[in-house]
C-alpha positions as CSV (number, residue, x, y, z in Angstrom):
1,M,53.0,29.1,20.9
2,K,50.5,31.6,19.4
3,R,51.5,30.8,15.9
4,F,51.0,27.1,16.5
5,L,47.5,27.7,17.7
6,V,46.6,30.0,14.8
7,S,48.0,27.4,12.4
8,L,46.1,24.6,14.2
9,L,42.8,26.6,14.2
10,T,43.4,27.4,10.5
11,V,43.8,23.7,9.6
12,I,40.7,22.8,11.5
13,A,38.7,25.4,9.9
14,L,39.7,24.4,6.4
15,S,39.2,20.6,7.1
16,A,35.7,21.5,8.4
17,S,34.9,23.6,5.3
18,A,36.2,20.8,3.1
19,Q,34.0,18.4,4.9
20,A,30.9,20.7,4.6
21,T,30.9,20.3,0.9
22,E,30.7,16.6,1.1
23,P,27.3,15.0,1.9
24,V,26.9,14.2,5.6
25,L,24.4,11.6,5.1
26,K,24.1,9.4,2.0
27,F,20.7,8.1,1.1
28,G,19.1,6.0,-1.6
29,F,15.8,6.5,-3.5
30,M,13.8,4.2,-5.7
31,S,10.0,3.6,-6.5
32,Y,8.8,1.0,-3.9
33,G,5.6,0.3,-6.1
34,T,7.8,-0.3,-9.2
35,M,10.0,-2.7,-7.1
36,L,7.0,-4.5,-5.9
37,R,5.4,-4.9,-9.3
38,S,8.7,-6.0,-10.9
39,M,8.9,-9.1,-8.5
40,S,8.2,-12.3,-10.2
41,D,5.5,-13.6,-7.6
42,Y,3.6,-10.2,-7.9
43,T,1.6,-11.3,-11.0
44,L,0.6,-14.5,-9.1
45,V,-0.7,-12.6,-6.3
46,E,-2.5,-10.1,-8.3
47,T,-4.3,-12.8,-10.2
48,S,-5.4,-14.7,-7.2
49,L,-6.6,-11.3,-5.6
50,A,-8.6,-10.6,-8.6
51,K,-10.3,-13.9,-8.8
52,L,-11.2,-13.3,-5.2
53,R,-12.6,-9.8,-5.9
54,E,-14.7,-11.4,-8.8
55,Q,-16.1,-14.0,-6.4
56,Y,-17.1,-11.3,-4.0
57,A,-18.5,-9.0,-6.7
58,A,-20.5,-12.0,-8.2
59,E,-22.1,-12.7,-4.8
60,Q,-22.9,-9.0,-4.1
61,K,-24.7,-8.9,-7.5
62,R,-26.6,-12.0,-6.7
63,V,-27.9,-10.7,-3.3
64,E,-28.8,-7.4,-5.0
65,E,-30.7,-9.0,-7.6
66,E,-32.5,-11.1,-4.9
67,F,-33.4,-8.0,-3.1
68,N,-34.6,-6.1,-6.3
69,K,-36.9,-9.1,-7.0
70,K,-38.3,-9.3,-3.6
71,Y,-38.8,-5.4,-3.6
72,E,-40.5,-5.6,-6.9
73,D,-42.8,-8.2,-5.7
74,F,-43.6,-6.2,-2.5
75,L,-44.4,-3.1,-4.7
76,E,-46.7,-5.1,-6.9
77,G,-48.6,-6.6,-4.2
78,Q,-48.6,-4.0,-1.5
79,R,-52.1,-2.7,-2.3
80,E,-53.7,-6.1,-1.9
81,F,-51.7,-7.1,1.2
82,P,-53.3,-7.1,4.6
83,Q,-51.4,-4.8,7.1
84,S,-49.8,-7.7,8.9
85,I,-48.5,-9.2,5.6
86,L,-47.3,-5.6,4.6
87,Q,-45.4,-5.2,7.7
88,K,-43.9,-8.7,7.7
89,R,-42.7,-8.1,4.1
90,Q,-41.3,-4.7,5.0
91,S,-39.4,-6.3,7.9
92,E,-38.0,-9.1,5.5
93,L,-36.8,-6.3,3.1
94,Q,-35.2,-4.3,5.8
95,E,-33.5,-7.5,7.2
96,L,-32.2,-8.4,3.7
97,L,-31.1,-4.8,3.1
98,D,-29.2,-5.0,6.5
99,K,-27.6,-8.3,5.6
100,N,-26.4,-7.1,2.2
101,I,-24.9,-4.0,3.6
102,A,-23.1,-6.1,6.3
103,F,-22.0,-8.6,3.7
104,K,-20.5,-5.7,1.6
105,K,-18.7,-4.4,4.5
106,E,-17.4,-7.7,5.6
107,S,-16.3,-8.6,2.1
108,Q,-14.3,-5.4,1.8
109,R,-12.7,-6.3,5.2
110,L,-11.8,-9.7,4.1
111,L,-10.4,-8.5,0.7
112,T,-8.2,-6.1,2.5
113,E,-7.1,-8.8,4.8
114,A,-6.3,-11.2,2.0
115,E,-4.5,-8.7,0.2
116,E,-2.2,-7.7,3.1
117,K,-1.7,-11.4,3.8
118,A,-0.8,-12.1,0.1
119,M,1.6,-9.2,-0.2
120,A,3.3,-9.7,3.1
121,P,6.0,-12.3,1.8
122,L,6.6,-10.1,-1.2
123,K,7.1,-6.9,1.1
124,A,9.3,-8.9,3.5
125,R,11.6,-10.1,0.6
126,L,11.7,-6.3,-0.7
127,S,12.4,-5.0,2.8
128,S,15.3,-7.6,3.0
129,A,16.7,-6.6,-0.3
130,L,16.5,-2.9,0.6
131,A,18.4,-3.4,4.0
132,K,21.1,-5.3,2.1
133,V,21.5,-2.6,-0.4
134,G,21.4,0.0,2.3
135,V,24.2,-1.6,4.4
136,E,26.3,-2.6,1.4
137,R,26.2,1.0,0.2
138,G,26.5,2.8,3.5
139,L,23.2,4.6,3.1
140,A,21.5,6.4,6.1
141,F,18.1,5.6,4.5
142,I,16.3,4.9,1.5
143,V,13.5,7.1,0.3
144,D,10.3,5.8,-1.6
145,T,9.7,8.2,-4.4
146,D,6.3,7.1,-4.9
147,Q,4.8,8.6,-1.8
148,Q,5.9,12.2,-2.6
149,S,6.7,12.8,1.2
150,M,9.8,14.5,0.0
151,V,8.8,17.6,-1.7
152,W,12.3,18.3,-2.9
153,M,15.6,16.4,-2.5
154,N,19.0,17.0,-4.0
155,M,19.5,13.9,-6.1
156,T,23.3,14.6,-6.2
157,M,23.5,13.8,-2.5
158,G,21.6,10.4,-3.1
159,E,21.9,7.5,-5.2
160,D,19.1,5.6,-7.2
161,V,19.3,2.1,-5.9
162,T,16.6,0.8,-8.1
163,E,19.0,-1.6,-10.1
164,L,20.9,-2.7,-6.9
165,V,17.5,-3.6,-5.3
166,Q,16.4,-5.4,-8.4
167,K,19.7,-7.5,-8.4
168,A,19.5,-8.3,-4.7
169,L,15.8,-9.5,-5.2
170,K,17.1,-12.1,-7.8
């Protein structure tokens, strides 16, 4: 009986050490940004967003030029203005400046919102492809190599899923 227990413990120990050399978790890795940029609709989204950015930039330039013209007019006439007109013009300039700052902040918010909304379908498609590849390959997770959140990883324990994800996106 003692020999049987020793033999059983030896077999368990050997199988445990054999399993220890195999990866416990399989993972995938790929560049999320590269995958996103490789999608066919990405160029259309970027073109649309660039056009929107240009429109906001043109409007910001127009209001800045308007402010600068009014400020120059104010500087030229300030010595001749009575106190009440001087104060009125200063108030107008301050109000215009405040509106310009508010517009700039609002346009940034709207651009960010537009980008998130435009990218959402692409990111959803990519997430679906990642899930499909992860399940098919039996992966515990897929790491985005763009974020550099993993300061080091043993690539032999993982799998580059870039090509698999590209195929799943088609």
